[in-house]
Backbone as a ProteinNet text record, in pm:
[ID]
protein_1_A
[PRIMARY]
XXXXXXXXXXXXXXXXXXXXXXXXXXXXXXXXXXXXXXXXXXXXXXXXXXXXXXXXXXXXXXXXXXXXXXXXXXXXXXXXXXXXXXXXXXXXXXXXXXXXXXXXXXXXXXXXXXXXXXXXXXXXXXXXXXXXXXXXXXXXXXXXXXXXXXXXXXXXXXXXXXXXXXXXXXXXXXXXXXXXXXXXXXXXXXXXXXXXXXXXXXXXXXXXXXXXXXXXXXXXXXXXXXXXXXXXXXXXXXXXXXXXXXXXXXXXXXXXXXXXXXXXXXXXX
[TERTIARY]
3650.8	3710.7	3628.2	3695.5	3632.3	3636.1	3519.1	3510	3429.8	3495.8	3426.2	3478.3	3396	3433.1	3477.2	3586.5	3634.6	3655.2	3607.5	3631.5	3764.5	3831.3	3966	3951.8	3964	3933.9	4064.1	4060	4159.9	4083.7	4077.2	3994.5	3852.6	3795.6	3660.7	3643.8	3753.7	3753.3	3754.7	3671.6	3657.5	3685.2	3776.2	3801.2	3740.8	3714.6	3661.7	3766.5	3796.6	3887.4	3807.9	3809.2	3739.5	3842.8	3824.3	3920.8	3875.1	3972.4	3953.3	4053.7	4014.8	4110.1	4082.3	4180.4	4165.1	4165.7	4083.9	4085.5	4200.3	4249.4	4349.9	4275.1	4333.4	4277.4	4350.7	4271.6	4337.2	4401.2	4364.6	4426	4569.7	4595.7	4725.6	4811.2	4781.3	4857.6	4766.1	4712.3	4620	4685.9	4818.1	4885.2	4953.3	4917.9	4984.3	4970.5	5079	5076.4	5098.4	5009.1	5016.6	5052.7	5112.3	5127.5	4990.4	4986.9	4865.1	4898.9	4823.4	4840.3	4730.5	4765.4	4667	4659.6	4542.9	4523.3	4472.9	4540.7	4502.4	4458.8	4330.6	4290.6	4325.9	4331.6	4358.6	4229.5	4242.3	4128.4	4164.8	4294.6	4338.9	4310.3	4299.6	4261.8	4123.7	4039.1	3905.9	3801	3837.5	3755	3844.2	3789.3	3872.2	3805.6	3882.5	3832.5	3786.3	3669.5	3623.3	3708.6	3757.8	3835.4	3969.6	4011.5	4146.4	4124.2	4013	3973.9	3948.6	3821	3789.3	3847.2	3847	3910.3	4054	4126.3	4262.6	4269.8	4186.1	4185.7	4158.4	4062.4	4026.7	4142.6	4215.7	4333.3	4440	4457.5	4554.6	4517.6	4388.4	4342.5	4370.4	4349	4373.3	4520.1	4607.1	4750.1	4794.5	4698.8	4731.3	4763.5	4728.7	4759.2	4632.6	4638.3	4531.8	4529.6	4417.5	4406.3	4309	4329.7	4235.9	4237.2	4119.1	4111.2	4076.9	4157.6	4136.4	4065.6	3944.7	3872.7	3900.1	4010.1	4061.9	3985.8	3999.3	3935.4	3996.5	3911.2	3955.3	3899.4	3923.3	3874.4	3727.2	3694.1	3768.1	3862.5	3872.3	3964.8	4110.5	4193.3	4326.8	4434	4555	4672.3	4682.5	4710.1	4758.5	4653.9	4527.6	4423.1	4437.9	4445.4	4456	4580.5	4693.1	4815.7	4801.1	4738	4716.1	4626.3	4523.9	4434.2	4512.3	4600.2	4676.4	4773.7	4835.5	4926.2	4849.6	4731.3	4649.1	4607	4587.9	4554.9	4666.5	4790.1	4908	4920.5	4898.4	4898	4793.8	4672.4	4564.1	4594.1	4651.2	4683.3	4792.1	4895.9	5003.7	4955.3	4855.7	4797.2	4722.6	4670.5	4583.7	4650.2	4781.3	4851.6	4817.5	4807.7	4772.6	4629.5	4536.9	4396.1	4366.1	4433.1	4405.9	4506.6	4602.3	4703	4785.8	4834.4	4913.5	5059.9	5146.6	5290.3	5327	5368.4	5393.9	5510.4	5588.5	5700.9	5667.6	5539.4	5498.1	5364.7	5364.5	5248.1	5286.4	5223.3	5263.1	5153.4	5197.5	5109.6	5110.1	4993.1	4980.2	4896.1	4959.1	4887.3	4879.9	4772.4	4749.7	4734.3	4814.3	4802.9	4817.6	4712.2	4721.6	4726.8	4669	4683.9	4829.2	4901.2	5045.5	5119.7	5075.7	5136.8	5111	4989.7	4957	5043.9	5052.9	5133.5	5279.7	5330.8	5468.2	5493.7	5396.6	5409.4	5434.3	5358	5386.1	5520.8	5560.7	5691.1	5806.3	5789.9	5899.6	5884.3	5760	5735.9	5705.8	5711	5669.4	5751.7	5876.1	5963.6	6004.8	5928.6	5965.4	5860.4	5900.8	5811	5737.9	5606.7	5538.5	5448.4	5452.1	5354.6	5346.3	5453.3	5435.2	5385.2	5419.9	5369.6	5222.4	5179.2	5034.3	4952.4	5002.5	4923.2	4953.2	5057.9	5099.4	5133.7	5220.9	5265.1	5416.4	5473.9	5612.4	5625.7	5727.3	5741.3	5733.5	5790.8	5792.6	5652.4	5559.1	5418.5	5348.5	5396.8	5328.3	5415.3	5521.6	5616.8	5562.5	5547.1	5517	5643.6	5628.8	5744.3	5774.8	5687	5713.9	5610.3	5644.5	5552.7	5538.2	5413.5	5387.2	5313	5381.9	5330.8	5297.2	5170.5	5120.4	5094.9	5167.2	5161.6	5140	5230.9	5207.4	5230	5154.8	5186.2	5297.3	5407.2	5523.9	5567.5	5590.4	5656.3	5557.9	5587.4	5512.7	5581.8	5688.2	5770	5726.5	5821.5	5796.2	5697.6	5701.4	5615.9	5497.5	5448.1	5343.9	5208.8	5125.1	4983.3	4920.3	4903.3	4862.9	4731.2	4636	4507.2	4517.4	4605.7	4621.9	4663.7	4758.3	4812.2	4715.2	4634.5	4527.3	4423.5	4389.6	4290.2	4350.7	4477.8	4540.9	4563.2	4609.2	4646.7	4541	4447.5	4345.2	4401.9	4354	4398.5	4544.1	4606	4750.1	4840.5	4783.2	4859.1	4961.4	4927.3	5019.6	5140.8	5141.8	5255.3	5361.2	5460	5562	5647.4	5671.9	5749.9	5673.8	5543.6	5465.4	5449.4	5432.2	5425.2	5553.4	5666.1	5795.1	5807.8	5755.7	5761.6	5686.4	5578.6	5494.5	5563.4	5677.6	5752.1	5837.2	5784.7	5837	5972.2	6011.3	6144.2	6253.3	6217.5	6314.6	6308.2	6220.3	6200.3	6251.9	6297.5	6344.9	6474.3	6483.4	6603.1	6632.7	6739.5	6773.1	6672.4	6578.1	6473.1	6345.1	6339.5	6224.8	6216.5	6095.7	6088.6	6120.7	6157.5	6171.5	6049.2	6066.8	5957.8	5952.7	5830.5	5797.9	5718.1	5766.6	5696.9	5662.7	5551.8	5526.8	5452.5	5476.7	5419.1	5413.1	5342.9	5350.5	5417	5495.7	5573.7	5488.6	5365.3	5278.4	5170.3	5188	5092.1	5103.3	4993.4	4994.6	4935.9	4869.2	4810.2	4912.3	4978.5	5089	5211.3	5297.4	5409.7	5501.7	5561	5647.2	5760.5	5799.3	5906.6	5877	5747.1	5717.6	5781.8	5760.9	5820.8	5977.1	6024.5	6169.5	6236.8	6179.3	6236.9	6242.7	6135.3	6130.5	6232.7	6238.4	6333.9	6478	6507.4	6643.5	6678.6	6579.7	6606.3	6628.2	6549.8	6570.3	6707.8	6748.3	6881.7	6992	6973.3	7072.5	7094.6	6985.9	6993.1	7003.1	7033.8	7056.2	6938	6818.3	6693.4	6654.6	6628.9	6593.4	6470.7	6472.6	6357.8	6347.7	6226.2	6200.2	6104.8	6132.9	6053	6027.3	5904.7	5867.3	5801.8	5861.8	5802.8	5748.1	5617	5556.8	5556.9	5578.3	5590.3	5461.4	5348.4	5218.2	5118.5	5021.9	4916.7	4874.4	4745	4691.5	4709.7	4673.8	4675.5	4554.6	4576.4	4463.2	4425.8	4521.2	4489.7	4439	4472.6	4439.1	4495.8	4410.8	4456.6	4479.1	4429.7	4439.5	4347.7	4244.9	4154.8	4014.2	3924.3	3786.7	3718.2	3758.7	3698.7	3717.6	3827.1	3855.1	3860.6	3799.7	3800.3	3678.2	3700.6	3590.5	3560.6	3667.2	3659.6	3780	3789.7	3892.5	4032.6	4047.9	4177.7	4232.7	4140.7	4184.1	4205.4	4192.1	4214.8	4350.9	4446.3	4584.3	4648.6	4650.8	4692.4	4839.3	4919.2	5060.8	5090.4	5004.8	5034	4975.9	4898.9	4824.4	4917.8	5042	5134	5193.2	5163.6	5225.7	5194.4	5065.7	5027.1	5090.6	5119.2	5186.6	5332	5396.4	5532.9	5537.3	5434.6	5429.3	5409.7	5331.4	5313.2	5442.8	5519.3	5651.2	5742.9	5734.7	5816.8	5778.7	5649.8	5608	5661.2	5650	5698.7	5849.6	5920.1	6066.2	6115	6020.5	6068.9	6124.5
19029.8	19158.3	19221.8	19267.9	19336.2	19490.7	19547.3	19692.6	19747.5	19823.8	19880.3	20019.6	20092.1	20226.7	20220.5	20292.3	20294.8	20443.1	20479.3	20616.9	20635	20743.9	20778.2	20916.2	20923.6	21049.5	21117	21249.9	21330	21444.3	21431.1	21521.5	21517.4	21633.1	21633.8	21606.9	21597.4	21581.1	21433.2	21395.7	21255.3	21239.2	21149.7	21108.9	20969.3	20939.6	20804.9	20734.2	20611.6	20525.6	20417.3	20418	20317.1	20209	20088.7	19980.3	19890.7	19851.2	19760	19645	19550.4	19447.1	19315.5	19263.7	19148.1	19018.8	18921.6	18792.8	18705.5	18622.2	18520.4	18396.8	18329.5	18211.1	18087.3	17986.5	17863.3	17790.8	17824.1	17762.7	17811.8	17935.3	17996.5	18007.3	18097	18113.5	18171.4	18088.3	18138.1	18231	18234.9	18317.6	18439.4	18469.6	18579	18711.9	18786.9	18920.3	19018.7	19114	19206.2	19347.9	19428.8	19572.1	19635.5	19739.2	19821.6	19961.5	20012.5	20149.8	20235.9	20340.9	20434.8	20554.2	20571.9	20677.1	20802.6	20916.9	21044.7	21131.1	21145.3	21224.8	21372.1	21441	21585.5	21661.4	21795.9	21881.2	22014.4	22044.4	22173.5	22187	22079.9	22084.9	22143.2	22149.3	22201.9	22088.8	21983.4	21863.5	21747.6	21629.4	21516.6	21460.8	21457.1	21429.8	21283.3	21264.8	21129.7	21064.9	21148.9	21095.4	21038.8	21078.5	21032	20942.1	20873.8	20786.7	20646.1	20607.3	20466.9	20419.4	20501	20448.6	20408.9	20477.5	20440.2	20314.7	20303.3	20180.5	20056.3	20068.5	19952.1	19911.4	20008.4	19978	19907.5	19954.7	19892.3	19751	19725.8	19591.9	19499.5	19554.2	19473.8	19432.5	19511	19482.7	19392.6	19352.3	19259.7	19323	19453.3	19524.8	19549.9	19549	19606.6	19758.6	19818	19962.8	20017.4	20143.9	20216.2	20359	20426.5	20565.3	20645	20741.8	20824.8	20952.1	20968.2	21096.3	21176.8	21247.5	21321.1	21455	21518.7	21645.2	21758.8	21844	21957.7	22086.4	22199.4	22328.8	22319.9	22376.7	22470	22405.8	22270.9	22207.3	22247.9	22273.5	22322.6	22221.8	22242.8	22167.9	22166	22050.4	21924.2	21813.7	21844.4	21739.6	21633.3	21673.1	21571.4	21487.1	21547.6	21475	21372.7	21411	21319.3	21203.1	21231.3	21126.3	21028.8	21079.2	20987.5	20904.2	20967.6	20893.4	20785.5	20815.5	20714.2	20603.4	20637.5	20534.5	20433.5	20484.7	20395.9	20310	20370.7	20295.7	20184.8	20216.1	20121.6	20003	20036.4	19929.3	19840.1	19899.2	19822.1	19735.9	19785.2	19710.1	19588.6	19595.5	19489.4	19414.2	19414.1	19347.2	19202.2	19136.2	18990.2	18969.8	19048.1	19032.9	19060.8	19161.4	19205.9	19146.4	19065	19007.1	19114.1	19210.8	19319.4	19293.5	19321	19317.2	19445.7	19427.5	19540.5	19626.5	19578.6	19653.5	19723	19711.7	19779	19847.5	19945.3	20033.7	20161.7	20185.2	20290.1	20398.4	20525.1	20638.1	20687.8	20704.7	20756.6	20882.1	20997.6	21123.3	21196.8	21265.6	21343.1	21493.2	21574.6	21720.4	21757.9	21818.2	21846.2	21716.6	21612.2	21480.8	21433.6	21476	21451.2	21522.6	21648.1	21723.2	21653.1	21604.1	21530.1	21406.7	21325.6	21202.4	21235	21333.1	21369.8	21430.1	21495.8	21547.3	21436.1	21328.6	21215.4	21158.3	21156.2	21102.1	21174	21307.6	21382.2	21407.2	21396.1	21427.1	21310.4	21184.5	21069.1	21049	21089	21067.6	21196.4	21306.1	21437	21487.4	21548.4	21612.7	21723.3	21746.4	21683.3	21565.5	21516.5	21422.7	21296.6	21221.4	21101.5	21133	21246.5	21281.9	21315.1	21384.8	21420.3	21294.7	21189.8	21065.8	20959.2	20981.5	20887.4	20753.3	20755.7	20633.7	20637.2	20523.9	20518.2	20558.6	20634	20679.2	20567.1	20447.8	20338	20287.6	20315.6	20268.5	20347.5	20470.8	20557.6	20583.4	20513.2	20533.3	20471.3	20551.5	20490.8	20426.3	20320.8	20254	20305.9	20386.6	20444.7	20551.2	20641.5	20751.7	20746.2	20757.4	20776.1	20907.4	21005.1	21140.8	21179.1	21207.3	21239.6	21389.2	21460.2	21604.3	21674.2	21650.8	21690.2	21837.7	21894.8	22025.2	21995.6	22066	22045.1	22174.3	22278.6	22398	22505.5	22580.9	22699.2	22825.6	22807.9	22917.6	22975.3	22999.9	23068.9	22995.3	22863.4	22781.4	22723.9	22787.7	22733.4	22734.2	22634.8	22645.9	22713.6	22842.4	22924.1	22881.4	22835.4	22796	22680.9	22588.6	22471.8	22517	22609.5	22656	22745.7	22821.8	22899.1	22804.6	22697.7	22604.6	22525.5	22484.7	22401.4	22477.3	22598.8	22676.8	22772.3	22814.4	22902.7	23027.2	23053.5	23171.8	23164.4	23043.8	23028.2	23066.5	23109	23137.5	23248.5	23337.5	23448.6	23405.3	23286.4	23234.4	23194	23277.9	23254.9	23127.7	23101.6	22984.7	22858.6	22853.9	22740.4	22723.6	22834.2	22825.6	22772.3	22813.8	22762.6	22615.4	22571.8	22434.2	22345.1	22402.3	22327.2	22319.9	22382.6	22371.5	22244.6	22133.2	22003	21970.8	22041	22015.2	22052.1	22135.3	22171	22082.3	21985.4	21896.3	21756.1	21727.3	21594.2	21564.7	21439.6	21388.3	21249.2	21192.5	21055.5	20955.8	20995.3	20902.6	20910.8	20999.7	21005.9	20880	20820.9	20692.2	20705.1	20597.6	20594.8	20652.1	20718.8	20797.5	20779.1	20766.7	20766.5	20893.7	20972.2	21096.7	21098.1	21163.2	21194.7	21325.2	21396.5	21529.5	21555.4	21658.5	21701.1	21835	21855.1	21979	22101.9	22080	22195	22218.1	22158.2	22179.6	22325.7	22403.4	22542.6	22565.1	22470.6	22488.2	22457.2	22342.3	22306.5	22285.9	22386.2	22374.8	22255	22206.4	22090.4	22108.6	22230.1	22259.7	22198	22175.8	22113	21976.2	21893.7	21760.9	21767.8	21860.5	21870.3	21910.9	22001	22041.6	21925.3	21847.6	21732.4	21627.8	21601.7	21501.2	21543.6	21670.6	21717.9	21701.6	21726.1	21707.5	21565	21473	21331.8	21288.1	21332.5	21292.1	21347.9	21470.4	21529.1	21445	21380.2	21300.7	21150.5	21119.8	20980.1	20891.6	20946.2	20867.5	20818.7	20688.1	20634.7	20697.8	20727.8	20787.4	20743.8	20751.4	20734.6	20847	20916.3	21028	21024.8	21062.6	21073.8	21206.9	21278.3	21407.6	21392.2	21406.5	21397	21535	21545.7	21677.5	21753.2	21688.3	21754.8	21705.2	21788.4	21747.3	21849.9	21861.9	21960	21901.2	21982.1	21937.1	21840.7	21751.2	21665.8	21555.6	21497.8	21397.6	21265	21235.6	21106.5	20994.4	20907.9	20795.5	20838.4	20957.3	21006.7	20935.6	20868.2	20790.6	20847.3	20791.3	20835	20811.6	20711	20680.4	20793.9	20870.2	20973.7	21113.4	21130.9	21263.9	21344.6	21474.4	21567.1	21628.4	21662.1	21716.2	21662.4	21702	21650.2	21678	21783.4	21815.5	21710.2	21626.1	21519.7	21387.6	21388.7	21269.1	21281.2	21207.8	21221.1	21083	21028.4	20890	20871.6	20980.7	20962.1	20925.2	20961.2	20942.2	20814.9	20737.8	20627	20515.6	20517.8	20414	20442.1	20560.1	20591.4	20488.4	20442.5	20354.7	20214.9	20171.8	20045.5	20057.9	20167.8	20191.5	20200.9	20265.9	20271.7	20131.6	20048.8	19912.5	19834	19844.5	19776.4	19832.2	19961.2	20025.9	19965.3	19953.4	19894.4	19753.8	19674.1	19537	19526.7	19632.6	19634.7	19687.1	19743.5	19800.3	19692.6
22622.4	22661.4	22773.3	22875.6	22985.9	22958.2	22955	22935.1	23054.4	23139.4	23250.6	23280.1	23356.5	23399.3	23545.6	23574	23710.1	23748.4	23865.1	23910.4	23965.7	23928.6	23978.2	24040	24175.3	24243.1	24287.1	24286.7	24357.9	24424.1	24558.5	24636.5	24587.7	24549.5	24502.2	24353.7	24282.5	24136.1	24100.3	24006.8	23966.9	23818.8	23786	23645.4	23625.6	23500.3	23465	23381.9	23424.2	23350.7	23282.2	23147.8	23065.8	23026.6	23071.5	23047.5	22933.6	22853.3	22740.9	22762.2	22846.6	22888.4	22813.8	22746.6	22665.8	22751.5	22709.9	22779.5	22728.2	22816.1	22776.2	22724.3	22627.7	22572.1	22625.6	22662.6	22707.4	22592.5	22468	22350	22327.5	22370.7	22338.7	22465.8	22552	22677.8	22783.1	22871.6	22969.9	23075.3	23079.9	23176.9	23114.2	22992	22920	22990.2	23002.3	23051.3	22936.7	22926.2	22808.7	22858.7	22769.3	22802.6	22821.6	22904.6	22920.2	22875.6	22781.8	22730.8	22783.2	22856.3	22912.7	22818.5	22755.8	22655.2	22723.1	22701.3	22749.7	22627.7	22604	22486.7	22502.8	22389.7	22394.2	22407.3	22395	22408.3	22478.9	22481.6	22535.3	22685.8	22756.1	22898.9	22919.9	22813.5	22823.4	22804.5	22738.5	22722.5	22682.3	22673.6	22627.9	22503.3	22397.8	22262.5	22243.4	22191.2	22159.5	22048.3	21957	21844.9	21887.7	22004.7	22055.3	22177.6	22179.2	22294.5	22247.9	22240.3	22206.9	22072.4	21966.9	21841.4	21862.5	21947.1	21973.5	22055.2	22154.2	22241	22158.1	22065	21984.1	21893.7	21836.9	21757.8	21842.5	21964.8	22052.2	22089.2	22114.8	22141.7	22020.5	21897.8	21777.6	21765	21827.1	21824.3	21937.5	22021.1	22130.6	22263.9	22278.6	22401.4	22477.5	22609	22691.8	22671.1	22686.4	22673.2	22774.8	22811.1	22895.4	22856.3	22867.6	22833	22955.8	22992.3	23108.3	23069.2	23112.9	23094.4	23221.2	23214.8	23326.9	23344.6	23461	23488.7	23409.8	23358.7	23276.7	23334.7	23264.9	23303.8	23351.7	23465.9	23549.8	23654.7	23656.1	23742.8	23705.9	23800.8	23772.8	23817.3	23768.4	23806.3	23961.6	24022.3	23965.8	23959.6	23955.8	23966.4	23860.4	23733.4	23625.5	23640.7	23679	23696.1	23808.6	23918.3	24026.8	23984.8	23905.2	23855.6	23766.6	23681.1	23597	23680.5	23780.6	23868.6	23941.1	23988.9	24058.6	23964.8	23835.1	23736.7	23719.4	23709.6	23700.2	23825.4	23940.8	24069	24068.3	24023	24017.9	23926.4	23808.4	23715.3	23772.2	23829.9	23889.7	24005.7	24076.8	24185.8	24136.1	24017.2	23959.8	23847.9	23841.5	23728	23721.1	23830.8	23830.3	23787.2	23840.8	23808.9	23664.4	23610.9	23473.6	23374.4	23417.8	23330.8	23258.3	23333.7	23281.7	23314.3	23214.5	23236	23313.1	23436.2	23527.1	23479.1	23387.5	23331.5	23201.6	23163	23036.1	23057.4	23146.4	23162.1	23091.2	22974.9	22881.7	22882.1	22879.4	22867.3	22723.7	22661.1	22527.3	22530.9	22505.9	22512.8	22380.2	22359.4	22235.6	22274.4	22209.2	22226.8	22377.6	22439.5	22581.1	22662.1	22611.1	22678.8	22674.6	22573.1	22565.1	22674.3	22699.9	22812	22943.6	22961.1	23084.5	23098.2	22991.8	22997	23023.2	22952	22970.4	23108.4	23166.8	23301.5	23403.4	23391.6	23486.2	23455.1	23324.8	23287.9	23350.9	23377.3	23431.8	23583.7	23634.2	23775.4	23865.3	23812.3	23889.8	24018.5	24017.7	24131.7	24199.3	24178	24229.5	24326.9	24432.3	24524.9	24448	24484.6	24594.7	24549.5	24425.7	24374.3	24460.7	24485.1	24567.8	24707.8	24763.2	24897.9	24893.4	24789.7	24774.4	24772.7	24704.3	24682.1	24789	24870.6	24972.2	24908.5	24808.5	24738.7	24724.3	24696.4	24658.7	24514.4	24476.1	24337.6	24236.7	24261.9	24167.8	24138.3	24228.7	24203.8	24101	24073.5	23975.2	23853.3	23843.8	23734.2	23602.2	23497.9	23368.1	23308.2	23233.7	23171.3	23034.7	22979.7	22847	22816	22724.4	22684.1	22532.9	22485.7	22341.4	22328.8	22268.7	22265.4	22120.4	22099.5	21967.4	21960	21872.2	21858	21993.5	22089.7	22229.1	22250.8	22346	22405.3	22503.7	22493	22580.3	22645.6	22566.3	22616.5	22652.7	22760.6	22794.9	22749.8	22668.6	22623.6	22487.3	22404.9	22277	22188.7	22186.2	22093.8	22164.2	22273.5	22357.8	22286.4	22324.9	22292.2	22412.1	22400.4	22513.1	22580.3	22498.1	22551.7	22652.3	22623.5	22713.5	22848.3	22856.8	22982.2	23056	22980.4	23046.9	23111.3	23045	23098.5	23216.2	23202.7	23301.6	23432	23423.5	23541.1	23592.3	23506.3	23553.7	23622.5	23744.3	23814.3	23856.7	23841.8	23878	23760.7	23649.6	23532.8	23553.4	23646.9	23677.6	23754.2	23805.3	23880.6	23782.2	23757.6	23655.1	23686.7	23814.4	23850.3	23810.4	23838.9	23802.1	23655.3	23582.5	23437.9	23379.6	23433.3	23387.9	23419.6	23529.7	23569.1	23469.4	23411.6	23314.2	23177.6	23160.5	23030.1	23043.5	22992.3	23030.1	22968.9	22861.9	22805.3	22907.3	23004.6	23111.3	23231.4	23233.2	23345.4	23322	23198.5	23165.8	23246.2	23292.2	23362	23304	23352.4	23310.8	23357.2	23446.8	23500.1	23419.6	23316.8	23227.9	23145.9	23131.6	23058.6	22912.3	22844.9	22699.8	22633.7	22523.7	22460.5	22309.6	22261.6	22121.1	22089.6	21993	21958	21809.6	21777.5	21636.2	21628.3	21517.8	21497.1	21345.4	21304.3	21164.2	21156.5	21051.1	21037.4	21022.5	20965.9	20934	21044.4	21161.2	21269.6	21313	21294.1	21330.3	21469.6	21526.7	21661	21767.7	21757	21847.6	21762.4	21749.5	21660.3	21689.1	21579.1	21586	21683.3	21711.3	21806.1	21943	21977.5	22101.4	22112.4	22010.7	22009.6	21995.9	21918.3	21900.7	22030.1	22106	22231.1	22330.1	22334.7	22425.6	22379.5	22253.7	22197.9	22232.4	22210	22238.7	22386.9	22472.2	22617.3	22650.5	22590.3	22612.8	22571.1	22452.6	22399.4	22491.3	22542.5	22631.6	22755.7	22802.5	22922.5	22892.9	22768.1	22729.1	22752.4	22730.2	22739	22599.4	22584.9	22455.7	22397.9	22265.4	22202.4	22057.4	22004.2	21863.6	21827.1	21711.7	21674.1	21523.3	21484.2	21343	21318.5	21221.9	21181.2	21039.1	21024.1	20892.3	20827.1	20696.1	20633.4	20624.7	20622.6	20609.5	20713.4	20746	20831.1	20933.8	20958	21053.8	21196.3	21291.9	21433.1	21458.7	21551.6	21598.6	21501.5	21429.4	21329.7	21387.3	21514.4	21570.3	21486.5	21433.8	21348.3	21200.9	21168.5	21028.6	20933.5	20987.3	20904.4	20906.4	20823.4	20820.4	20957.9	21030.2	21159.5	21258.4	21248.4	21344.8	21286.1	21164.6	21102.5	21143	21161.2	21175	21039.3	20968.9	20831.5	20754.3	20632.3	20543	20594.6	20677.3	20726.1	20827.3	20878.2	20969.3	20897.4	20766.2	20689.2	20623.6	20672.4	20627	20617.3	20494.8	20477	20511.8	20499.7	20530.6	20673.2	20767.5	20906.3	20967.3	20887.8	20947.3	21001.4	20962.3	21007.5	21144.4	21200.5	21330.6	21436.4	21439.9	21548	21533	21407.9	21389.8	21436.7	21409.5	21456.3	21607.8	21664.3	21810.6	21872.4	21806.9	21856.9	21853.9	21745.1	21743.3	21850.8	21875.2	21978.6	22115.2	22142.9	22273.5	22288.9	22184.8	22194.5	22214.9	22170.1	22186	22315.6	22399.5	22529.7	22621.5
[MASK]
+++++++++++++++++++++++++++++++++++++++++++++++++++++++++++++++++++++++++++++++++++++++++++++++++++++++++++++++++++++++++++++++++++++++++++++++++++++++++++++++++++++++++++++++++++++++++++++++++++++++++++++++++++++++++++++++++++++++++++++++++++++++++++++++++++++++++++++

């Protein structure tokens, strides 16, 4: 397995991409191309959570997928730096599909909480000005092939996680047009990638309405989706296991099957 750090820059801001790339075996298929899942940890755009980083990548490797973790820029860095870093990450992976044995049609973004907002942002903005112009790329070069959104921040409206938008926009928070643009349920089109969502009904930090709003928008535009709503669980469960728990509230056996279902979803894309 190749594990390395790669700098992903946008102007003066630098993100770190940690890659977990599996080797091919001459015994099985030396030319095998695998999906690549880019993990965007949560943290309210104020930090990137360790619990939603390497433990997730290792699980994805165990399922036969390449994985990478993007430690994107957070507060005081403001929009659109993190989005540009994620777009450049997809461009970088697509550029190296042969070198890294990546299936170019299965570059998947997996985001948690605010990282879910980041992943979904590229899902809705990959082909819209000014993102391709800012990066000087063709839209298809930065297009994700699928989104996996775990208890994502989606809306800047009634059910918003206000802290995420304060950190993301900073002094731009007063720009109502920009704040409305960040309400991603209103930005979905038929070009948004297929999406897998999961949330808990009792999430008090990022209400379940965030996932429901995004799912309804996807359905409205006839975009394929799979969604799972668990009846119990706090925010930020990650894998729901002892490996990713901070306290007992992050230990939730009911949700541990989400990553297996997401894996089957990836294979079915």
